[in-house]
PyMOL Python script that loads the backbone (N, CA, C, O; Angstrom):
from pymol import cmd

cmd.read_pdbstr("""\
ATOM      1  N   UNK A   1      91.678 210.131 321.481  1.00  0.00           N
ATOM      2  CA  UNK A   1      91.811 208.638 321.435  1.00  0.00           C
ATOM      3  C   UNK A   1      93.408 208.258 321.611  1.00  0.00           C
ATOM      4  O   UNK A   1      94.359 208.722 320.982  1.00  0.00           O
ATOM      5  N   UNK A   2      93.408 207.251 322.683  1.00  0.00           N
ATOM      6  CA  UNK A   2      94.909 206.846 323.237  1.00  0.00           C
ATOM      7  C   UNK A   2      95.175 205.373 322.365  1.00  0.00           C
ATOM      8  O   UNK A   2      94.471 204.383 322.163  1.00  0.00           O
ATOM      9  N   UNK A   3      96.333 205.703 322.031  1.00  0.00           N
ATOM     10  CA  UNK A   3      97.068 204.279 321.491  1.00  0.00           C
ATOM     11  C   UNK A   3      98.149 203.728 322.316  1.00  0.00           C
ATOM     12  O   UNK A   3      99.054 204.218 322.991  1.00  0.00           O
ATOM     13  N   UNK A   4      97.743 202.518 322.026  1.00  0.00           N
ATOM     14  CA  UNK A   4      99.339 201.774 322.794  1.00  0.00           C
ATOM     15  C   UNK A   4     100.661 201.714 322.013  1.00  0.00           C
ATOM     16  O   UNK A   4     100.644 200.978 321.027  1.00  0.00           O
ATOM     17  N   UNK A   5     101.708 202.310 322.265  1.00  0.00           N
ATOM     18  CA  UNK A   5     102.763 202.308 321.475  1.00  0.00           C
ATOM     19  C   UNK A   5     103.099 200.908 321.466  1.00  0.00           C
ATOM     20  O   UNK A   5     102.342 200.086 321.983  1.00  0.00           O
ATOM     21  N   UNK A   6     104.405 200.513 320.799  1.00  0.00           N
ATOM     22  CA  UNK A   6     104.904 199.376 320.234  1.00  0.00           C
ATOM     23  C   UNK A   6     105.754 199.088 321.864  1.00  0.00           C
ATOM     24  O   UNK A   6     105.652 198.184 322.693  1.00  0.00           O
ATOM     25  N   UNK A   7     106.441 200.114 321.809  1.00  0.00           N
ATOM     26  CA  UNK A   7     107.368 199.929 323.288  1.00  0.00           C
ATOM     27  C   UNK A   7     106.379 199.376 324.341  1.00  0.00           C
ATOM     28  O   UNK A   7     106.769 198.467 325.074  1.00  0.00           O
ATOM     29  N   UNK A   8     105.069 199.885 324.471  1.00  0.00           N
ATOM     30  CA  UNK A   8     104.181 199.671 325.625  1.00  0.00           C
ATOM     31  C   UNK A   8     103.799 197.852 325.673  1.00  0.00           C
ATOM     32  O   UNK A   8     103.767 197.071 326.623  1.00  0.00           O
ATOM     33  N   UNK A   9     103.622 197.715 324.632  1.00  0.00           N
ATOM     34  CA  UNK A   9     103.208 196.566 324.511  1.00  0.00           C
ATOM     35  C   UNK A   9     104.503 195.403 324.738  1.00  0.00           C
ATOM     36  O   UNK A   9     104.326 194.241 325.105  1.00  0.00           O
ATOM     37  N   UNK A  10     105.593 195.923 324.477  1.00  0.00           N
ATOM     38  CA  UNK A  10     106.491 195.138 324.534  1.00  0.00           C
ATOM     39  C   UNK A  10     107.050 195.125 326.104  1.00  0.00           C
ATOM     40  O   UNK A  10     107.960 194.337 326.362  1.00  0.00           O
ATOM     41  N   UNK A  11     106.561 195.923 327.085  1.00  0.00           N
ATOM     42  CA  UNK A  11     107.059 195.679 328.414  1.00  0.00           C
ATOM     43  C   UNK A  11     106.041 195.169 329.067  1.00  0.00           C
ATOM     44  O   UNK A  11     106.120 195.157 330.296  1.00  0.00           O
ATOM     45  N   UNK A  12     104.955 194.677 328.476  1.00  0.00           N
ATOM     46  CA  UNK A  12     104.085 194.278 329.233  1.00  0.00           C
ATOM     47  C   UNK A  12     104.410 192.564 329.241  1.00  0.00           C
ATOM     48  O   UNK A  12     104.721 191.840 328.295  1.00  0.00           O
ATOM     49  N   UNK A  13     104.195 192.211 330.773  1.00  0.00           N
ATOM     50  CA  UNK A  13     104.522 191.042 331.264  1.00  0.00           C
ATOM     51  C   UNK A  13     103.911 189.832 330.404  1.00  0.00           C
ATOM     52  O   UNK A  13     104.285 188.673 330.583  1.00  0.00           O
ATOM     53  N   UNK A  14     103.122 190.126 329.632  1.00  0.00           N
ATOM     54  CA  UNK A  14     102.215 188.638 328.969  1.00  0.00           C
ATOM     55  C   UNK A  14     102.973 188.879 327.913  1.00  0.00           C
ATOM     56  O   UNK A  14     103.643 187.847 327.859  1.00  0.00           O
ATOM     57  N   UNK A  15     103.352 189.621 326.945  1.00  0.00           N
ATOM     58  CA  UNK A  15     103.976 189.696 326.164  1.00  0.00           C
ATOM     59  C   UNK A  15     105.491 189.012 326.170  1.00  0.00           C
ATOM     60  O   UNK A  15     105.961 188.377 325.226  1.00  0.00           O
ATOM     61  N   UNK A  16     106.132 189.266 327.387  1.00  0.00           N
ATOM     62  CA  UNK A  16     107.472 188.686 327.407  1.00  0.00           C
ATOM     63  C   UNK A  16     107.030 187.356 328.001  1.00  0.00           C
ATOM     64  O   UNK A  16     108.074 186.770 328.286  1.00  0.00           O
ATOM     65  N   UNK A  17     106.184 186.740 328.264  1.00  0.00           N
ATOM     66  CA  UNK A  17     105.736 185.543 328.436  1.00  0.00           C
ATOM     67  C   UNK A  17     106.058 184.341 327.159  1.00  0.00           C
ATOM     68  O   UNK A  17     106.821 183.379 327.074  1.00  0.00           O
ATOM     69  N   UNK A  18     104.947 185.027 326.170  1.00  0.00           N
ATOM     70  CA  UNK A  18     104.543 184.606 324.981  1.00  0.00           C
ATOM     71  C   UNK A  18     105.877 184.839 324.013  1.00  0.00           C
ATOM     72  O   UNK A  18     105.809 184.417 322.858  1.00  0.00           O
ATOM     73  N   UNK A  19     106.961 185.434 324.417  1.00  0.00           N
ATOM     74  CA  UNK A  19     108.174 185.731 323.622  1.00  0.00           C
ATOM     75  C   UNK A  19     108.761 184.307 324.208  1.00  0.00           C
ATOM     76  O   UNK A  19     109.124 183.441 323.413  1.00  0.00           O
ATOM     77  N   UNK A  20     108.827 184.137 325.380  1.00  0.00           N
ATOM     78  CA  UNK A  20     109.649 183.264 325.838  1.00  0.00           C
ATOM     79  C   UNK A  20     109.358 181.477 325.276  1.00  0.00           C
ATOM     80  O   UNK A  20     110.177 180.599 325.004  1.00  0.00           O
ATOM     81  N   UNK A  21     108.277 181.469 325.268  1.00  0.00           N
ATOM     82  CA  UNK A  21     107.575 179.865 325.098  1.00  0.00           C
ATOM     83  C   UNK A  21     108.054 179.891 323.332  1.00  0.00           C
ATOM     84  O   UNK A  21     108.061 180.898 322.623  1.00  0.00           O
ATOM     85  N   UNK A  22     108.385 178.656 322.962  1.00  0.00           N
ATOM     86  CA  UNK A  22     108.611 178.208 321.587  1.00  0.00           C
ATOM     87  C   UNK A  22     107.348 178.241 320.888  1.00  0.00           C
ATOM     88  O   UNK A  22     106.238 178.312 321.414  1.00  0.00           O
ATOM     89  N   UNK A  23     107.626 178.183 319.604  1.00  0.00           N
ATOM     90  CA  UNK A  23     106.270 178.380 318.615  1.00  0.00           C
ATOM     91  C   UNK A  23     105.447 176.878 318.605  1.00  0.00           C
ATOM     92  O   UNK A  23     105.919 175.820 319.021  1.00  0.00           O
ATOM     93  N   UNK A  24     104.360 177.035 318.133  1.00  0.00           N
ATOM     94  CA  UNK A  24     104.112 175.228 318.586  1.00  0.00           C
ATOM     95  C   UNK A  24     103.880 175.275 316.956  1.00  0.00           C
ATOM     96  O   UNK A  24     103.727 176.286 316.270  1.00  0.00           O
ATOM     97  N   UNK A  25     103.892 174.132 316.598  1.00  0.00           N
ATOM     98  CA  UNK A  25     103.706 173.496 314.903  1.00  0.00           C
ATOM     99  C   UNK A  25     102.281 173.210 315.026  1.00  0.00           C
ATOM    100  O   UNK A  25     101.684 172.580 315.898  1.00  0.00           O
ATOM    101  N   UNK A  26     101.759 173.935 313.739  1.00  0.00           N
ATOM    102  CA  UNK A  26     100.072 173.606 313.905  1.00  0.00           C
ATOM    103  C   UNK A  26     100.084 172.282 313.251  1.00  0.00           C
ATOM    104  O   UNK A  26     100.799 171.831 312.356  1.00  0.00           O
ATOM    105  N   UNK A  27      98.989 171.713 314.012  1.00  0.00           N
ATOM    106  CA  UNK A  27      98.122 170.475 314.103  1.00  0.00           C
ATOM    107  C   UNK A  27      97.641 170.252 312.391  1.00  0.00           C
ATOM    108  O   UNK A  27      97.994 169.409 311.566  1.00  0.00           O
ATOM    109  N   UNK A  28      96.644 171.464 312.299  1.00  0.00           N
ATOM    110  CA  UNK A  28      96.227 171.192 311.238  1.00  0.00           C
ATOM    111  C   UNK A  28      97.263 171.544 309.723  1.00  0.00           C
ATOM    112  O   UNK A  28      97.914 172.588 309.703  1.00  0.00           O
ATOM    113  N   UNK A  29      97.304 170.727 308.720  1.00  0.00           N
ATOM    114  CA  UNK A  29      97.903 171.303 307.632  1.00  0.00           C
ATOM    115  C   UNK A  29      96.869 172.624 306.961  1.00  0.00           C
ATOM    116  O   UNK A  29      95.648 172.478 306.904  1.00  0.00           O
ATOM    117  N   UNK A  30      97.336 173.481 306.638  1.00  0.00           N
ATOM    118  CA  UNK A  30      96.813 174.418 305.899  1.00  0.00           C
ATOM    119  C   UNK A  30      97.383 174.760 304.440  1.00  0.00           C
ATOM    120  O   UNK A  30      98.589 174.727 304.194  1.00  0.00           O
ATOM    121  N   UNK A  31      96.396 175.092 303.492  1.00  0.00           N
ATOM    122  CA  UNK A  31      96.898 174.871 302.184  1.00  0.00           C
ATOM    123  C   UNK A  31      97.021 176.214 301.840  1.00  0.00           C
ATOM    124  O   UNK A  31      96.051 176.951 302.016  1.00  0.00           O
ATOM    125  N   UNK A  32      98.019 176.635 301.396  1.00  0.00           N
ATOM    126  CA  UNK A  32      98.520 178.248 301.137  1.00  0.00           C
ATOM    127  C   UNK A  32      97.605 178.595 299.867  1.00  0.00           C
ATOM    128  O   UNK A  32      96.825 177.840 299.287  1.00  0.00           O
ATOM    129  N   UNK A  33      97.871 179.790 299.617  1.00  0.00           N
ATOM    130  CA  UNK A  33      97.026 180.421 298.609  1.00  0.00           C
ATOM    131  C   UNK A  33      97.320 180.179 297.052  1.00  0.00           C
ATOM    132  O   UNK A  33      96.499 180.032 296.147  1.00  0.00           O
ATOM    133  N   UNK A  34      98.812 180.180 296.987  1.00  0.00           N
ATOM    134  CA  UNK A  34      99.174 179.739 295.653  1.00  0.00           C
ATOM    135  C   UNK A  34      99.203 178.419 295.488  1.00  0.00           C
ATOM    136  O   UNK A  34      99.336 178.253 294.276  1.00  0.00           O
ATOM    137  N   UNK A  35      99.138 177.053 296.193  1.00  0.00           N
ATOM    138  CA  UNK A  35      98.614 176.148 296.053  1.00  0.00           C
ATOM    139  C   UNK A  35      97.187 175.651 295.838  1.00  0.00           C
ATOM    140  O   UNK A  35      96.840 174.630 295.244  1.00  0.00           O
ATOM    141  N   UNK A  36      96.428 176.569 296.435  1.00  0.00           N
ATOM    142  CA  UNK A  36      95.044 176.742 295.960  1.00  0.00           C
ATOM    143  C   UNK A  36      94.567 176.943 294.912  1.00  0.00           C
ATOM    144  O   UNK A  36      93.670 176.287 294.383  1.00  0.00           O
ATOM    145  N   UNK A  37      95.245 178.099 294.395  1.00  0.00           N
ATOM    146  CA  UNK A  37      94.989 178.310 293.062  1.00  0.00           C
ATOM    147  C   UNK A  37      95.262 177.625 292.068  1.00  0.00           C
ATOM    148  O   UNK A  37      94.527 177.542 291.084  1.00  0.00           O
ATOM    149  N   UNK A  38      96.554 176.942 292.225  1.00  0.00           N
ATOM    150  CA  UNK A  38      97.221 175.850 291.337  1.00  0.00           C
ATOM    151  C   UNK A  38      96.259 174.810 291.242  1.00  0.00           C
ATOM    152  O   UNK A  38      96.100 174.256 290.154  1.00  0.00           O
ATOM    153  N   UNK A  39      95.693 174.520 292.092  1.00  0.00           N
ATOM    154  CA  UNK A  39      94.840 173.013 292.044  1.00  0.00           C
ATOM    155  C   UNK A  39      93.681 173.546 291.317  1.00  0.00           C
ATOM    156  O   UNK A  39      93.381 172.844 290.351  1.00  0.00           O
ATOM    157  N   UNK A  40      92.681 174.945 291.559  1.00  0.00           N
ATOM    158  CA  UNK A  40      91.659 175.248 291.219  1.00  0.00           C
ATOM    159  C   UNK A  40      91.896 175.270 289.542  1.00  0.00           C
ATOM    160  O   UNK A  40      91.070 174.852 288.731  1.00  0.00           O
ATOM    161  N   UNK A  41      93.096 175.802 289.238  1.00  0.00           N
ATOM    162  CA  UNK A  41      93.467 175.893 287.728  1.00  0.00           C
ATOM    163  C   UNK A  41      93.444 174.765 287.065  1.00  0.00           C
ATOM    164  O   UNK A  41      92.848 174.753 285.988  1.00  0.00           O
ATOM    165  N   UNK A  42      94.076 173.575 287.547  1.00  0.00           N
ATOM    166  CA  UNK A  42      94.197 172.125 287.172  1.00  0.00           C
ATOM    167  C   UNK A  42      92.939 171.720 286.790  1.00  0.00           C
ATOM    168  O   UNK A  42      92.663 171.393 285.636  1.00  0.00           O
ATOM    169  N   UNK A  43      91.996 171.729 287.913  1.00  0.00           N
ATOM    170  CA  UNK A  43      90.820 171.311 287.796  1.00  0.00           C
ATOM    171  C   UNK A  43      89.917 171.716 286.672  1.00  0.00           C
ATOM    172  O   UNK A  43      89.227 170.982 285.964  1.00  0.00           O
ATOM    173  N   UNK A  44      90.069 173.248 286.631  1.00  0.00           N
ATOM    174  CA  UNK A  44      89.178 174.019 285.177  1.00  0.00           C
ATOM    175  C   UNK A  44      89.625 173.557 284.087  1.00  0.00           C
ATOM    176  O   UNK A  44      88.882 173.161 283.189  1.00  0.00           O
ATOM    177  N   UNK A  45      91.376 173.542 284.000  1.00  0.00           N
ATOM    178  CA  UNK A  45      92.014 172.674 282.788  1.00  0.00           C
ATOM    179  C   UNK A  45      91.262 171.291 282.228  1.00  0.00           C
ATOM    180  O   UNK A  45      90.769 170.964 281.149  1.00  0.00           O
ATOM    181  N   UNK A  46      91.426 170.681 283.472  1.00  0.00           N
ATOM    182  CA  UNK A  46      91.534 169.517 283.336  1.00  0.00           C
ATOM    183  C   UNK A  46      89.780 168.906 283.058  1.00  0.00           C
ATOM    184  O   UNK A  46      89.498 167.807 282.581  1.00  0.00           O
ATOM    185  N   UNK A  47      88.808 169.955 283.502  1.00  0.00           N
ATOM    186  CA  UNK A  47      87.239 169.788 282.996  1.00  0.00           C
ATOM    187  C   UNK A  47      87.337 170.355 281.850  1.00  0.00           C
ATOM    188  O   UNK A  47      86.862 169.560 281.039  1.00  0.00           O
ATOM    189  N   UNK A  48      87.782 171.541 281.179  1.00  0.00           N
ATOM    190  CA  UNK A  48      87.605 171.889 279.938  1.00  0.00           C
ATOM    191  C   UNK A  48      88.163 170.807 278.806  1.00  0.00           C
ATOM    192  O   UNK A  48      87.538 170.496 277.792  1.00  0.00           O
ATOM    193  N   UNK A  49      89.723 170.198 279.262  1.00  0.00           N
ATOM    194  CA  UNK A  49      90.020 169.323 278.485  1.00  0.00           C
ATOM    195  C   UNK A  49      89.018 168.130 278.215  1.00  0.00           C
ATOM    196  O   UNK A  49      88.909 167.605 277.107  1.00  0.00           O
ATOM    197  N   UNK A  50      88.139 167.668 279.579  1.00  0.00           N
ATOM    198  CA  UNK A  50      87.478 166.635 279.582  1.00  0.00           C
ATOM    199  C   UNK A  50      86.197 166.886 278.609  1.00  0.00           C
ATOM    200  O   UNK A  50      85.753 165.996 277.883  1.00  0.00           O
ATOM    201  N   UNK A  51      85.716 168.048 278.669  1.00  0.00           N
ATOM    202  CA  UNK A  51      84.180 168.594 277.484  1.00  0.00           C
ATOM    203  C   UNK A  51      84.973 168.625 276.261  1.00  0.00           C
ATOM    204  O   UNK A  51      84.455 167.971 275.355  1.00  0.00           O
ATOM    205  N   UNK A  52      86.101 169.205 275.957  1.00  0.00           N
ATOM    206  CA  UNK A  52      86.324 169.168 274.710  1.00  0.00           C
ATOM    207  C   UNK A  52      86.499 167.831 273.793  1.00  0.00           C
ATOM    208  O   UNK A  52      86.237 167.807 272.591  1.00  0.00           O
ATOM    209  N   UNK A  53      86.996 166.695 274.567  1.00  0.00           N
ATOM    210  CA  UNK A  53      87.414 165.307 274.336  1.00  0.00           C
ATOM    211  C   UNK A  53      85.744 164.669 274.065  1.00  0.00           C
ATOM    212  O   UNK A  53      85.264 164.401 272.963  1.00  0.00           O
ATOM    213  N   UNK A  54      85.256 164.570 275.028  1.00  0.00           N
ATOM    214  CA  UNK A  54      84.081 163.774 274.944  1.00  0.00           C
ATOM    215  C   UNK A  54      83.257 164.598 273.786  1.00  0.00           C
ATOM    216  O   UNK A  54      82.672 163.878 272.977  1.00  0.00           O
ATOM    217  N   UNK A  55      83.135 166.043 273.601  1.00  0.00           N
ATOM    218  CA  UNK A  55      82.022 166.346 272.803  1.00  0.00           C
ATOM    219  C   UNK A  55      82.565 166.562 271.414  1.00  0.00           C
ATOM    220  O   UNK A  55      81.830 166.500 270.429  1.00  0.00           O
ATOM    221  N   UNK A  56      84.017 166.845 271.330  1.00  0.00           N
ATOM    222  CA  UNK A  56      84.530 167.004 269.985  1.00  0.00           C
ATOM    223  C   UNK A  56      84.853 165.965 269.184  1.00  0.00           C
ATOM    224  O   UNK A  56      85.284 166.170 268.049  1.00  0.00           O
TER     225      UNK A  56
END
""", "prot")
cmd.dss("prot")
cmd.show_as("cartoon", "prot")
cmd.util.cbc("prot")
cmd.orient("prot")
């Protein structure tokens, strides 16, 4: 099985063109895993506190 080495990829003209273009800012705001975990943990704690408050 033939493998493409990193040097071969770097020599390719398309790779060079991509490196010349500036990185585009993504238009869609993505939530990172840490903040998503924090939001879910907050919702679980809030739900548990609400259940204890109204039942207890």
